[in-house]
C-alpha positions as a LaTeX table, in Angstrom:
\begin{tabular}{lrrr}
\hline
Residue & $x$ (\AA) & $y$ (\AA) & $z$ (\AA) \\
\hline
Unk1 & 0.09 & $-0.06$ & 0.19 \\
Unk2 & 2.78 & 2.20 & 0.88 \\
Unk3 & 4.38 & 2.11 & $-2.39$ \\
Unk4 & 1.39 & 3.26 & $-4.07$ \\
Unk5 & 0.83 & 6.35 & $-2.17$ \\
Unk6 & 0.57 & 9.74 & $-3.79$ \\
Unk7 & 1.42 & 12.76 & $-1.76$ \\
Unk8 & $-0.29$ & 16.06 & $-3.02$ \\
Unk9 & 1.42 & 19.13 & $-1.18$ \\
Unk10 & $-1.23$ & 21.77 & $-0.88$ \\
Unk11 & 1.35 & 24.43 & 0.79 \\
Unk12 & 0.54 & 27.22 & $-2.03$ \\
Unk13 & $-3.34$ & 26.54 & $-2.26$ \\
Unk14 & $-4.43$ & 25.90 & 1.32 \\
Unk15 & $-1.39$ & 27.85 & 2.85 \\
Unk16 & $-2.57$ & 30.85 & 0.48 \\
Unk17 & $-5.75$ & 31.00 & 2.73 \\
Unk18 & $-3.68$ & 31.89 & 5.69 \\
Unk19 & $-1.67$ & 34.91 & 3.88 \\
Unk20 & $-3.91$ & 35.69 & 0.95 \\
Unk21 & $-1.75$ & 33.85 & $-1.49$ \\
Unk22 & 1.32 & 36.33 & $-0.65$ \\
Unk23 & 4.07 & 34.03 & $-1.90$ \\
Unk24 & 7.00 & 35.16 & $-4.00$ \\
Unk25 & 7.71 & 33.38 & $-7.14$ \\
Unk26 & 11.05 & 32.43 & $-5.63$ \\
Unk27 & 9.37 & 30.47 & $-2.73$ \\
Unk28 & 7.14 & 28.55 & $-5.08$ \\
Unk29 & 10.09 & 27.74 & $-7.17$ \\
Unk30 & 12.06 & 26.71 & $-4.07$ \\
Unk31 & 9.07 & 24.65 & $-2.90$ \\
Unk32 & 8.70 & 22.99 & $-6.24$ \\
Unk33 & 12.31 & 21.98 & $-6.50$ \\
Unk34 & 12.33 & 20.70 & $-2.71$ \\
Unk35 & 9.14 & 18.74 & $-3.34$ \\
Unk36 & 10.63 & 17.21 & $-6.40$ \\
Unk37 & 13.74 & 16.33 & $-4.67$ \\
Unk38 & 11.89 & 14.89 & $-1.66$ \\
Unk39 & 9.90 & 12.58 & $-4.29$ \\
Unk40 & 6.63 & 14.11 & $-3.56$ \\
Unk41 & 4.37 & 13.20 & $-6.43$ \\
Unk42 & 1.96 & 16.31 & $-6.75$ \\
Unk43 & 2.28 & 20.00 & $-5.69$ \\
Unk44 & $-0.98$ & 22.00 & $-5.74$ \\
Unk45 & 0.08 & 25.36 & $-6.97$ \\
Unk46 & $-3.20$ & 27.32 & $-6.39$ \\
Unk47 & $-6.63$ & 27.87 & $-7.54$ \\
Unk48 & $-7.68$ & 27.92 & $-11.24$ \\
Unk49 & $-10.54$ & 30.17 & $-10.59$ \\
Unk50 & $-11.25$ & 33.02 & $-12.91$ \\
Unk51 & $-10.78$ & 36.70 & $-11.67$ \\
Unk52 & $-13.82$ & 38.33 & $-13.63$ \\
Unk53 & $-16.09$ & 35.80 & $-12.00$ \\
Unk54 & $-15.03$ & 36.98 & $-8.65$ \\
Unk55 & $-14.77$ & 40.39 & $-9.41$ \\
Unk56 & $-11.15$ & 40.31 & $-8.53$ \\
Unk57 & $-9.47$ & 43.81 & $-8.71$ \\
Unk58 & $-5.93$ & 42.99 & $-7.88$ \\
Unk59 & $-3.59$ & 40.34 & $-9.33$ \\
Unk60 & $-3.20$ & 37.47 & $-7.08$ \\
Unk61 & $-1.17$ & 34.83 & $-9.44$ \\
Unk62 & $-1.73$ & 31.75 & $-7.13$ \\
Unk63 & $-5.35$ & 32.15 & $-6.63$ \\
Unk64 & $-6.09$ & 32.85 & $-10.37$ \\
Unk65 & $-3.34$ & 30.73 & $-11.91$ \\
Unk66 & $-2.36$ & 31.76 & $-15.48$ \\
Unk67 & $-0.85$ & 29.22 & $-17.72$ \\
Unk68 & 1.29 & 31.35 & $-19.60$ \\
Unk69 & 2.64 & 33.01 & $-16.35$ \\
Unk70 & 3.45 & 29.66 & $-14.86$ \\
Unk71 & 5.16 & 28.17 & $-17.92$ \\
Unk72 & 7.39 & 31.35 & $-18.58$ \\
Unk73 & 7.87 & 32.69 & $-15.07$ \\
Unk74 & 7.43 & 30.00 & $-12.42$ \\
Unk75 & 7.93 & 26.56 & $-13.71$ \\
Unk76 & 10.10 & 26.84 & $-16.60$ \\
Unk77 & 11.24 & 23.22 & $-16.45$ \\
Unk78 & 8.96 & 20.45 & $-15.18$ \\
Unk79 & 10.80 & 18.07 & $-12.72$ \\
Unk80 & 9.68 & 15.02 & $-10.84$ \\
Unk81 & 6.66 & 16.44 & $-9.20$ \\
Unk82 & 3.43 & 16.80 & $-11.16$ \\
Unk83 & 1.35 & 20.01 & $-10.68$ \\
Unk84 & $-2.33$ & 20.40 & $-9.69$ \\
Unk85 & $-4.71$ & 23.10 & $-9.33$ \\
Unk86 & $-8.14$ & 23.45 & $-7.43$ \\
Unk87 & $-11.43$ & 25.09 & $-8.69$ \\
Unk88 & $-14.53$ & 25.79 & $-7.09$ \\
Unk89 & $-18.11$ & 25.41 & $-8.53$ \\
Unk90 & $-19.28$ & 28.49 & $-10.12$ \\
Unk91 & $-15.78$ & 30.23 & $-9.92$ \\
Unk92 & $-14.01$ & 28.89 & $-13.02$ \\
Unk93 & $-14.64$ & 29.97 & $-16.72$ \\
Unk94 & $-14.26$ & 26.96 & $-19.02$ \\
Unk95 & $-12.67$ & 29.44 & $-21.70$ \\
Unk96 & $-9.75$ & 29.71 & $-19.21$ \\
Unk97 & $-8.68$ & 26.00 & $-19.24$ \\
Unk98 & $-6.26$ & 24.98 & $-21.73$ \\
Unk99 & $-5.91$ & 21.55 & $-23.27$ \\
Unk100 & $-3.35$ & 19.58 & $-20.82$ \\
Unk101 & $-0.81$ & 19.34 & $-23.43$ \\
Unk102 & $-0.68$ & 23.21 & $-23.70$ \\
Unk103 & $-0.58$ & 23.55 & $-19.73$ \\
Unk104 & 2.04 & 22.97 & $-17.15$ \\
Unk105 & $-0.88$ & 21.60 & $-14.90$ \\
Unk106 & $-1.36$ & 17.80 & $-14.77$ \\
Unk107 & $-4.52$ & 17.46 & $-12.54$ \\
Unk108 & $-7.32$ & 19.70 & $-11.81$ \\
Unk109 & $-9.27$ & 19.04 & $-8.82$ \\
Unk110 & $-12.74$ & 20.06 & $-8.18$ \\
Unk111 & $-13.92$ & 21.12 & $-4.54$ \\
Unk112 & $-17.93$ & 21.12 & $-3.94$ \\
Unk113 & $-20.33$ & 20.47 & $-1.21$ \\
Unk114 & $-22.72$ & 17.53 & $-1.53$ \\
Unk115 & $-25.62$ & 19.51 & $-2.91$ \\
Unk116 & $-23.35$ & 20.45 & $-5.73$ \\
Unk117 & $-21.89$ & 16.93 & $-6.78$ \\
Unk118 & $-23.66$ & 17.05 & $-10.12$ \\
Unk119 & $-22.17$ & 20.35 & $-10.92$ \\
Unk120 & $-19.02$ & 19.22 & $-9.70$ \\
Unk121 & $-19.08$ & 16.29 & $-12.05$ \\
Unk122 & $-19.80$ & 18.40 & $-15.25$ \\
Unk123 & $-16.58$ & 20.23 & $-14.56$ \\
Unk124 & $-14.70$ & 16.78 & $-13.99$ \\
Unk125 & $-16.10$ & 15.71 & $-17.29$ \\
Unk126 & $-14.66$ & 18.90 & $-19.08$ \\
Unk127 & $-11.26$ & 18.56 & $-17.38$ \\
Unk128 & $-11.08$ & 14.78 & $-18.23$ \\
Unk129 & $-12.07$ & 15.51 & $-21.74$ \\
Unk130 & $-9.28$ & 18.08 & $-22.01$ \\
Unk131 & $-6.91$ & 15.23 & $-20.66$ \\
Unk132 & $-6.38$ & 16.09 & $-17.07$ \\
Unk133 & $-6.18$ & 13.68 & $-14.39$ \\
Unk134 & $-9.08$ & 14.85 & $-12.21$ \\
Unk135 & $-10.42$ & 14.62 & $-8.45$ \\
Unk136 & $-13.65$ & 15.52 & $-6.71$ \\
Unk137 & $-13.33$ & 16.79 & $-3.25$ \\
Unk138 & $-16.43$ & 16.60 & $-1.29$ \\
Unk139 & $-16.09$ & 19.03 & 1.62 \\
Unk140 & $-17.53$ & 19.33 & 5.28 \\
Unk141 & $-18.26$ & 15.56 & 5.16 \\
Unk142 & $-18.85$ & 15.56 & 8.84 \\
Unk143 & $-22.01$ & 17.03 & 8.36 \\
Unk144 & $-23.49$ & 15.22 & 5.49 \\
Unk145 & $-26.55$ & 12.82 & 5.96 \\
Unk146 & $-26.06$ & 9.30 & 4.71 \\
Unk147 & $-28.99$ & 9.18 & 2.23 \\
Unk148 & $-27.38$ & 12.48 & 0.44 \\
Unk149 & $-24.00$ & 10.55 & 0.17 \\
Unk150 & $-25.65$ & 7.48 & $-1.44$ \\
Unk151 & $-27.48$ & 9.62 & $-4.05$ \\
Unk152 & $-24.28$ & 11.52 & $-4.88$ \\
Unk153 & $-22.17$ & 8.54 & $-5.17$ \\
Unk154 & $-24.57$ & 7.00 & $-7.73$ \\
Unk155 & $-23.51$ & 10.00 & $-10.11$ \\
Unk156 & $-19.92$ & 9.74 & $-9.03$ \\
Unk157 & $-19.68$ & 5.96 & $-9.89$ \\
Unk158 & $-20.75$ & 6.65 & $-13.62$ \\
Unk159 & $-18.19$ & 9.77 & $-14.02$ \\
Unk160 & $-14.70$ & 9.54 & $-15.16$ \\
Unk161 & $-13.35$ & 11.00 & $-12.07$ \\
Unk162 & $-9.86$ & 9.33 & $-11.21$ \\
Unk163 & $-9.97$ & 10.30 & $-7.37$ \\
Unk164 & $-12.63$ & 11.11 & $-4.86$ \\
Unk165 & $-11.57$ & 12.75 & $-1.45$ \\
Unk166 & $-12.68$ & 12.31 & 1.82 \\
Unk167 & $-12.28$ & 15.92 & 3.09 \\
Unk168 & $-12.27$ & 16.67 & 7.04 \\
Unk169 & $-12.86$ & 20.47 & 6.38 \\
Unk170 & $-13.51$ & 21.29 & 10.08 \\
Unk171 & $-10.76$ & 19.24 & 11.68 \\
Unk172 & $-13.28$ & 17.50 & 13.81 \\
Unk173 & $-12.99$ & 13.66 & 12.52 \\
Unk174 & $-11.00$ & 11.01 & 14.57 \\
Unk175 & $-9.38$ & 8.05 & 13.17 \\
Unk176 & $-12.29$ & 5.79 & 13.77 \\
Unk177 & $-14.53$ & 8.00 & 11.83 \\
Unk178 & $-11.99$ & 8.21 & 9.11 \\
Unk179 & $-11.96$ & 4.31 & 9.03 \\
Unk180 & $-15.75$ & 4.30 & 8.78 \\
Unk181 & $-15.90$ & 7.03 & 5.98 \\
Unk182 & $-13.08$ & 5.13 & 3.91 \\
Unk183 & $-14.88$ & 1.84 & 4.23 \\
Unk184 & $-18.18$ & 3.41 & 3.15 \\
Unk185 & $-16.43$ & 5.22 & 0.15 \\
Unk186 & $-14.89$ & 1.85 & $-0.79$ \\
Unk187 & $-18.18$ & $-0.14$ & $-0.87$ \\
Unk188 & $-19.97$ & 2.70 & $-2.70$ \\
Unk189 & $-17.26$ & 3.67 & $-5.08$ \\
Unk190 & $-15.37$ & 0.17 & $-5.70$ \\
Unk191 & $-14.05$ & 1.59 & $-9.10$ \\
Unk192 & $-12.38$ & 4.77 & $-7.89$ \\
Unk193 & $-9.19$ & 5.72 & $-6.18$ \\
Unk194 & $-9.81$ & 7.76 & $-2.78$ \\
Unk195 & $-8.03$ & 10.69 & $-1.29$ \\
Unk196 & $-7.66$ & 12.07 & 2.24 \\
Unk197 & $-7.51$ & 15.94 & 3.07 \\
Unk198 & $-7.12$ & 16.57 & 6.88 \\
Unk199 & $-7.18$ & 19.57 & 9.15 \\
Unk200 & $-5.21$ & 19.49 & 12.50 \\
Unk201 & $-7.71$ & 21.19 & 14.72 \\
Unk202 & $-7.63$ & 18.22 & 17.21 \\
Unk203 & $-3.98$ & 17.44 & 16.56 \\
Unk204 & $-5.14$ & 14.21 & 14.42 \\
Unk205 & $-4.40$ & 15.39 & 10.88 \\
Unk206 & $-1.40$ & 12.95 & 10.75 \\
Unk207 & $-3.13$ & 10.09 & 12.40 \\
Unk208 & $-6.19$ & 10.55 & 10.39 \\
Unk209 & $-4.01$ & 10.25 & 7.18 \\
Unk210 & $-2.25$ & 7.43 & 8.30 \\
Unk211 & $-5.59$ & 5.67 & 9.16 \\
Unk212 & $-6.98$ & 6.52 & 5.60 \\
Unk213 & $-3.60$ & 5.20 & 3.84 \\
Unk214 & $-3.80$ & 1.90 & 6.09 \\
Unk215 & $-7.35$ & 1.38 & 4.82 \\
Unk216 & $-6.60$ & 1.76 & 1.26 \\
Unk217 & $-6.52$ & 5.43 & 0.40 \\
Unk218 & $-3.74$ & 6.29 & $-1.95$ \\
Unk219 & $-3.71$ & 10.20 & $-2.42$ \\
Unk220 & $-2.71$ & 12.06 & 0.63 \\
Unk221 & $-2.95$ & 15.69 & 1.11 \\
Unk222 & $-0.51$ & 17.68 & 3.16 \\
Unk223 & 1.51 & 20.84 & 3.33 \\
Unk224 & 5.01 & 21.71 & 4.35 \\
Unk225 & 5.07 & 22.79 & 8.05 \\
Unk226 & 1.45 & 22.15 & 8.03 \\
Unk227 & 0.77 & 25.43 & 6.46 \\
Unk228 & $-2.99$ & 25.75 & 5.73 \\
Unk229 & $-6.09$ & 27.54 & 6.73 \\
Unk230 & $-6.66$ & 27.99 & 10.37 \\
Unk231 & $-5.31$ & 24.73 & 12.05 \\
Unk232 & $-3.32$ & 23.67 & 9.08 \\
Unk233 & $-3.04$ & 20.45 & 7.56 \\
Unk234 & $-1.16$ & 17.08 & 7.84 \\
Unk235 & 2.58 & 17.89 & 7.46 \\
Unk236 & 4.28 & 16.72 & 4.31 \\
Unk237 & 7.74 & 16.31 & 6.26 \\
Unk238 & 5.96 & 13.87 & 8.69 \\
Unk239 & 4.65 & 11.89 & 5.64 \\
Unk240 & 7.84 & 11.66 & 3.57 \\
Unk241 & 9.55 & 10.54 & 6.77 \\
Unk242 & 7.04 & 8.15 & 8.05 \\
Unk243 & 5.87 & 6.35 & 4.84 \\
Unk244 & 8.21 & 3.58 & 3.76 \\
Unk245 & 8.77 & 4.46 & 0.17 \\
Unk246 & 12.27 & 4.54 & $-1.22$ \\
Unk247 & 11.74 & 7.57 & $-3.29$ \\
Unk248 & 10.76 & 9.79 & $-0.31$ \\
Unk249 & 13.42 & 12.01 & 1.20 \\
Unk250 & 12.98 & 14.30 & 4.16 \\
Unk251 & 16.02 & 16.66 & 3.81 \\
Unk252 & 14.73 & 18.84 & 1.07 \\
Unk253 & 11.69 & 19.60 & 2.78 \\
Unk254 & 13.63 & 20.50 & 5.97 \\
Unk255 & 15.53 & 23.01 & 3.78 \\
Unk256 & 12.08 & 24.65 & 2.55 \\
Unk257 & 11.13 & 25.05 & 6.13 \\
Unk258 & 14.48 & 26.39 & 7.35 \\
Unk259 & 14.86 & 28.67 & 4.47 \\
Unk260 & 11.20 & 30.15 & 4.27 \\
Unk261 & 8.59 & 28.81 & 6.79 \\
Unk262 & 10.19 & 29.75 & 9.89 \\
Unk263 & 10.03 & 33.37 & 8.78 \\
Unk264 & 6.61 & 32.96 & 7.41 \\
Unk265 & 5.39 & 31.57 & 10.58 \\
Unk266 & 6.57 & 34.70 & 12.48 \\
Unk267 & 4.48 & 36.87 & 10.18 \\
Unk268 & 1.32 & 34.42 & 9.66 \\
Unk269 & $-0.55$ & 32.20 & 12.14 \\
Unk270 & $-1.83$ & 28.61 & 11.60 \\
Unk271 & $-1.59$ & 25.34 & 13.28 \\
Unk272 & $-3.06$ & 23.84 & 16.41 \\
Unk273 & $-4.33$ & 26.88 & 18.42 \\
Unk274 & $-6.95$ & 26.47 & 21.16 \\
Unk275 & $-10.07$ & 28.28 & 19.36 \\
Unk276 & $-9.22$ & 26.01 & 16.47 \\
Unk277 & $-9.36$ & 23.14 & 18.69 \\
Unk278 & $-12.46$ & 24.29 & 20.15 \\
Unk279 & $-14.03$ & 24.68 & 16.56 \\
Unk280 & $-12.88$ & 21.41 & 15.72 \\
Unk281 & $-14.37$ & 19.73 & 18.99 \\
Unk282 & $-17.62$ & 21.40 & 18.06 \\
Unk283 & $-17.56$ & 20.33 & 14.51 \\
Unk284 & $-17.88$ & 23.99 & 13.30 \\
Unk285 & $-16.34$ & 25.90 & 10.42 \\
Unk286 & $-13.26$ & 27.72 & 11.67 \\
Unk287 & $-14.45$ & 31.03 & 10.44 \\
Unk288 & $-15.67$ & 32.33 & 13.71 \\
Unk289 & $-12.37$ & 31.08 & 15.49 \\
Unk290 & $-10.21$ & 32.86 & 12.67 \\
Unk291 & $-12.20$ & 36.08 & 13.32 \\
Unk292 & $-11.61$ & 35.79 & 17.00 \\
Unk293 & $-7.76$ & 35.21 & 16.60 \\
Unk294 & $-7.97$ & 38.57 & 14.63 \\
Unk295 & $-9.50$ & 40.36 & 17.37 \\
Unk296 & $-7.98$ & 42.15 & 20.66 \\
Unk297 & $-9.71$ & 39.05 & 22.56 \\
Unk298 & $-7.39$ & 36.59 & 20.62 \\
Unk299 & $-6.25$ & 34.64 & 23.72 \\
Unk300 & $-9.40$ & 34.76 & 25.94 \\
Unk301 & $-10.13$ & 31.19 & 25.30 \\
Unk302 & $-12.71$ & 30.63 & 28.11 \\
Unk303 & $-14.45$ & 33.66 & 26.69 \\
Unk304 & $-14.63$ & 32.28 & 23.05 \\
Unk305 & $-15.61$ & 28.88 & 24.35 \\
Unk306 & $-18.72$ & 30.50 & 26.26 \\
Unk307 & $-19.43$ & 32.47 & 23.14 \\
Unk308 & $-19.72$ & 29.59 & 20.68 \\
Unk309 & $-21.36$ & 26.95 & 23.18 \\
Unk310 & $-24.06$ & 29.12 & 25.10 \\
Unk311 & $-27.60$ & 28.96 & 23.26 \\
Unk312 & $-28.25$ & 32.63 & 23.53 \\
Unk313 & $-24.83$ & 33.86 & 22.34 \\
Unk314 & $-24.22$ & 35.20 & 18.96 \\
Unk315 & $-21.52$ & 33.64 & 17.08 \\
Unk316 & $-20.12$ & 37.02 & 16.17 \\
Unk317 & $-16.55$ & 37.37 & 16.71 \\
Unk318 & $-15.65$ & 39.72 & 19.49 \\
Unk319 & $-15.15$ & 43.29 & 18.25 \\
Unk320 & $-11.67$ & 44.80 & 17.73 \\
\hline
\end{tabular}
């Protein structure tokens, strides 16, 4: 099983939610080169969303990936690591997607909620027809009723999608939950490869990822130094160290952390922090905790807990 693993490093895409994708070209290049040397199979270099659909006023090259910019300015030479991008339903213009042979991207992943699976699969079909590897990432699984999953999977089964993801959006699942989800996905989707995307609210991202792998999941999402929205993701450096695959090498990832991430961590906050733990324990989206961390009361953990648990309390974050 371990030799069949594919790590998809999401540092740029998920980490961009921490710093509004304020990454230099040099960092992205160093990350790509480091991941290639480390034997990591994929790097998610950002979102392939369309700026005009989001009324984006300022350029943001990693949130709105441009094929020409990527090819000429960033990845001038492809190495071992393949490149992936993520799109959201309703945020991508089909005219912005080149055929795979004209792009540096190898895989396009579609993120959607359970109610939008039909729309997600339309995009998957389009990307598949253009020659890309594809995945469907169904978000916020911890709050999806079983019957909705069953209906959605009937559609997924018939689609050409390569990988279907179990996404622990709120970082609220434990290894037993992951095991249950994987078994369910395998039963319902015997013809698909499975992926796992975890968040570290409860300090379980690594354990959950390993549990998924041991139960047959082959695509593992992670990020260097865990950099991702709120509590962050499973750490890439942990996976390349722990998984017994001859091609994995820890040292190049350590170089990226030493040369770039330590400084970033002083500037931007992510990782296991108490309000994120509380939101994970309550199976809630971390947006309220993120707003609270941005307020003057950021370290008043008891106050935050009372705010989000008392029935009459508003979920609005503390005022600045």
